[in-house]
Each structure stands twice: as structure tokens, then as C-alpha cells.
RODO-2510 file (C-alpha; in nm, 4 decimals, decimal comma):
residues 195
     n   res          X          Y          Z
     1     m    10,4161     8,7701     7,9539
     2     n    10,1201     8,6300     8,1505
     3     l    10,0315     8,7448     8,5010
     4     i     9,7420     8,6495     8,7261
     5     f     9,5815     8,9497     8,8949
     6     a     9,4477     8,8392     9,2346
     7     s     9,1067     8,9942     9,1742
     8     n     8,7717     8,9303     9,0098
     9     n     8,6692     9,2973     9,0369
    10     i     8,5755     9,3779     8,6763
    11     y     8,6449     9,7496     8,7214
    12     k     8,9938     9,6886     8,8586
    13     l     9,0673     9,4309     8,5874
    14     k     8,9640     9,6761     8,3169
    15     e     9,1743     9,9601     8,4649
    16     v     9,4830     9,7442     8,5105
    17     s     9,4563     9,5610     8,1752
    18     a     9,4336     9,8939     7,9898
    19     i     9,7620    10,0129     8,1447
    20     l     9,9497     9,6835     8,0986
    21     n     9,8184     9,6255     7,7457
    22     g    10,0957     9,5300     7,5037
    23     i    10,3302     9,4102     7,7772
    24     v    10,1303     9,1692     7,9920
    25     s     9,8290     8,9477     7,9385
    26     v     9,6302     8,9826     8,2633
    27     k     9,4262     8,6885     8,3922
    28     s     9,1677     8,7142     8,6695
    29     l     9,1305     8,4689     8,9575
    30     n     8,8400     8,3114     8,7670
    31     d     9,0610     8,2676     8,4594
    32     a     9,3167     8,0952     8,6842
    33     g     9,0509     7,8650     8,8326
    34     i     9,0762     8,0142     9,1822
    35     a     8,7244     8,0548     9,3176
    36     e     8,7757     8,1104     9,6884
    37     d     8,7806     8,4494     9,8611
    38     i     9,1233     8,5328     9,9998
    39     a     9,0881     8,6837    10,3469
    40     e     9,2657     9,0167    10,3921
    41     t     9,3941     8,9743    10,7461
    42     g     9,6897     9,2157    10,7319
    43     n     9,7248     9,5391    10,9278
    44     t     9,8677     9,7322    10,6325
    45     l     9,8022     9,7594    10,2590
    46     e    10,1431     9,5971    10,1973
    47     e    10,0536     9,2954    10,4123
    48     n     9,7178     9,2455    10,2416
    49     a     9,8680     9,2756     9,8927
    50     f    10,1319     9,0166     9,9881
    51     i     9,8771     8,7785    10,1457
    52     k     9,6721     8,7726     9,8252
    53     a     9,9677     8,7476     9,5863
    54     d    10,1395     8,4795     9,7947
    55     y     9,8201     8,2712     9,8103
    56     v     9,7732     8,2863     9,4323
    57     y    10,1408     8,2134     9,3624
    58     r    10,1456     7,9084     9,5906
    59     k     9,8160     7,7778     9,4521
    60     s     9,8895     7,8345     9,0829
    61     q    10,2718     7,8295     9,0688
    62     q    10,2376     8,1174     8,8225
    63     d    10,3671     8,4740     8,8389
    64     c    10,1006     8,7054     8,9768
    65     f    10,0255     9,0343     9,1467
    66     a     9,7731     9,1660     9,3958
    67     d     9,6784     9,5115     9,5106
    68     d     9,5260     9,6622     9,8179
    69     t     9,3896    10,0140     9,8327
    70     g     9,2820    10,2379    10,1153
    71     l     9,1195    10,5774    10,1515
    72     f     9,2885    10,7786    10,4267
    73     v     9,0940    11,0769    10,5641
    74     d     9,2858    11,3397    10,7639
    75     s     9,0108    11,4344    11,0092
    76     l     8,9335    11,0665    11,0811
    77     n     9,2957    10,9956    11,1835
    78     g     9,3565    10,8077    10,8594
    79     m     9,0398    10,6009    10,8696
    80     p     8,9021    10,4024    10,6914
    81     g     9,2525    10,3118    10,5701
    82     v     9,3213     9,9411    10,5510
    83     i     8,9558     9,8556    10,6274
    84     s     8,8186    10,0795    10,3493
    85     a     8,6305     9,7962    10,1767
    86     r     8,4524     9,6904    10,4969
    87     f     8,4327    10,0264    10,6729
    88     a     8,0581     9,9956    10,7390
    89     g     8,0751     9,6279    10,8423
    90     e     8,1782     9,2867    10,7181
    91     h     7,9165     9,2427    10,4428
    92     c     7,8550     9,6085    10,3608
    93     s     7,8071     9,7573    10,0149
    94     p     8,0120    10,0446     9,8672
    95     q     7,7031    10,2615     9,9210
    96     d     7,7018    10,1715    10,2936
    97     n     8,0680    10,2763    10,3176
    98     i     8,0013    10,6085    10,1460
    99     e     7,7035    10,6837    10,3698
   100     k     7,9073    10,6096    10,6834
   101     l     8,1947    10,8268    10,5623
   102     l     7,9709    11,1224    10,4723
   103     s     7,7850    11,1021    10,8048
   104     l     8,1143    11,1042    11,0008
   105     l     8,2304    11,4078    10,8030
   106     e     7,8974    11,5911    10,8137
   107     k     8,0152    11,8742    11,0421
   108     e     8,3815    11,8515    10,9427
   109     s     8,5452    12,1350    10,7462
   110     n     8,8774    11,9528    10,6927
   111     r     8,7879    11,7113    10,4127
   112     k     9,1420    11,6322    10,2978
   113     a     9,2043    11,2692    10,2052
   114     y     9,4261    11,0533     9,9900
   115     f     9,3973    10,7207     9,8156
   116     k     9,6912    10,4811     9,8317
   117     t     9,7391    10,1596     9,6366
   118     v    10,0120     9,9051     9,7060
   119     i    10,0830     9,6283     9,4547
   120     c    10,2758     9,3128     9,5396
   121     l    10,4204     9,1402     9,2324
   122     i    10,5562     8,7866     9,2711
   123     q    10,7791     8,6593     8,9914
   124     n    10,9800     8,3403     9,0264
   125     g    10,9012     8,3401     9,3974
   126     k    11,0401     8,6896     9,4606
   127     e    10,8177     8,9800     9,5598
   128     k    10,8419     9,3441     9,4601
   129     y    10,6200     9,6327     9,5734
   130     f    10,4839     9,9356     9,3889
   131     e    10,2948    10,2293     9,5362
   132     g    10,0617    10,4939     9,4022
   133     v     9,9106    10,7866     9,5938
   134     i     9,6699    11,0629     9,4957
   135     n     9,5651    11,3513     9,7198
   136     g     9,2213    11,5066     9,7178
   137     t     8,9156    11,5938     9,9239
   138     i     8,5872    11,4278    10,0175
   139     s     8,2796    11,5871     9,8590
   140     r     7,9690    11,6790    10,0599
   141     a     7,7543    11,4341     9,8615
   142     a     7,8041    11,1425     9,6229
   143     r     7,8292    11,2545     9,2585
   144     g     7,8730    11,0639     8,9340
   145     t     7,8053    10,7126     8,8111
   146     n     8,1432    10,5954     8,6809
   147     g     8,4032    10,4027     8,8769
   148     f     8,3456    10,2079     9,1971
   149     g     8,4049    10,2140     9,5718
   150     y     8,4549    10,5663     9,7086
   151     d     8,4882    10,7230     9,3607
   152     p     8,1586    10,9213     9,3899
   153     v     8,2907    11,1155     9,6926
   154     f     8,6618    11,1597     9,6118
   155     i     8,7662    11,4781     9,4314
   156     p     9,1277    11,4491     9,3107
   157     e     9,3553    11,7472     9,3687
   158     g     9,3280    12,0044     9,0892
   159     f     8,9787    11,8906     8,9860
   160     i     8,6234    11,9913     9,0747
   161     k     8,4755    11,6591     8,9624
   162     t     8,4735    11,3392     9,1662
   163     f     8,6437    11,0282     9,0279
   164     a     8,2944    10,8982     8,9437
   165     e     8,2301    11,2050     8,7264
   166     l     8,5502    11,1556     8,5255
   167     s     8,5691    10,9239     8,2245
   168     s     8,7538    10,5971     8,2798
   169     e     9,0353    10,7316     8,0569
   170     e     9,0676    11,0465     8,2698
   171     k     9,0675    10,8503     8,5951
   172     n     9,3149    10,5975     8,4532
   173     s     9,5560    10,8762     8,3659
   174     l     9,5922    10,9928     8,7270
   175     s     9,4471    10,7502     8,9838
   176     h     9,6389    10,5941     9,2721
   177     r     9,6008    10,2473     9,1184
   178     a     9,7104    10,3727     8,7769
   179     r    10,0224    10,5270     8,9324
   180     a    10,1166    10,1999     9,1050
   181     v    10,0431     9,9917     8,7932
   182     k    10,2492    10,2279     8,5738
   183     r    10,5460    10,1802     8,8084
   184     m    10,5055     9,8030     8,7770
   185     r    10,4686     9,8367     8,3982
   186     q    10,8071    10,0146     8,3787
   187     l    10,9753     9,7222     8,5510
   188     l    10,7939     9,4605     8,3400
   189     a    10,8758     9,6498     8,0206
   190     s    11,2442     9,6593     8,1142
   191     l    11,2378     9,2842     8,1861
   192     s    11,0691     9,2030     7,8540
   193     t    11,3313     9,4020     7,6570
   194     k    11,6127     9,2127     7,8304
   195     k    11,4786     8,8774     7,7113
***
């Protein structure tokens, strides 16, 4: 089974391909010949995942999936949420986002947060959604060099290390994205055995 993943993020592609290995051959947007950036104009993770998947499906006429992920921080009323990737501004870097987050939380004792990923899978023109959530806390400072995005400041529940201090195998066994992808894998595996 071939699926286009509506992303060129090498870290995401690696994470997702590792989980779907043996069931699905994952192609990036580049592999599919789609070079343009797809604007995420939705107000929810579900809307953004659909916008990206729908665009790729209509352009390629091939089955595909897209994800959107947000970091939701209790004491910031759920911010950055759906704007996690551009929290510090339209053309900001992940480092800019982390610095903004840590400065907003500087005097805050409640550092509870959760990551949520929503995947929209489109097969034969029909969409299905899969969710993954992981609870944790925001560290006082960035730690670790693995991962991407907010990984250096997110400590998953039950751990003392940030995501960026865990190995990719450890993170892939418990992350929000991994949980959503594993749910999708179950469905795809059941479909492939029916054929």
C-alpha cells in the first residue's frame, strides 16, 4: 500500500515511516512532486489536517494522510494550540517558539501541558481521523538535542527527561504522533488483510 504523507519534515517522515513500516510505503510531498506550501488556515487541528490531506488528494488523486499537532499549555488557556508552529510569528524558528513559551511561563508554577496530534487519512475520497495525546509538563529550560519543535521543553508524564533527551525509539514508543499513527496503522493493517 502506498500513501502520500502531506509533509516534507524529515523528522516527521522518519517517525511515521518507522511505525508504518511493513504495511505502508510512505511518500513525502517531494516524492509526489508537490512543491508548494499548503496554508494551514483552519481553527482546529482537525481542520488543518483535512485541509492538507484534501489538497494532496485532489492534486495527486492518490490516497494520502496529513497531520496537525499542537502543544496545549494549561496556564496559557491552551495556547499555543493550533498556532504552535507559528507561535512567535509567521516566519519564526522552533527556537523562537521555545523562547516565547519559556518567557511566558517564567513565573508560572503550573507547567502542565499536553501534545495532541490529529491525522486525516483520505482513501478513495473518504476521510477518517485518528488522534493521539500525551500529557506532560514544560521544563524550566530547553534540554536535549534530539527531536524537533517543542521537544526540548516537553517532559512526558512519568519521565524526568524531555522528548529531546529521549532516543528516537523511546519517543516513538509513546509520543502523541506515534499514538495517532499506531491507530491509523491498525486500520490499514486490517484493510490489507481483507484484500
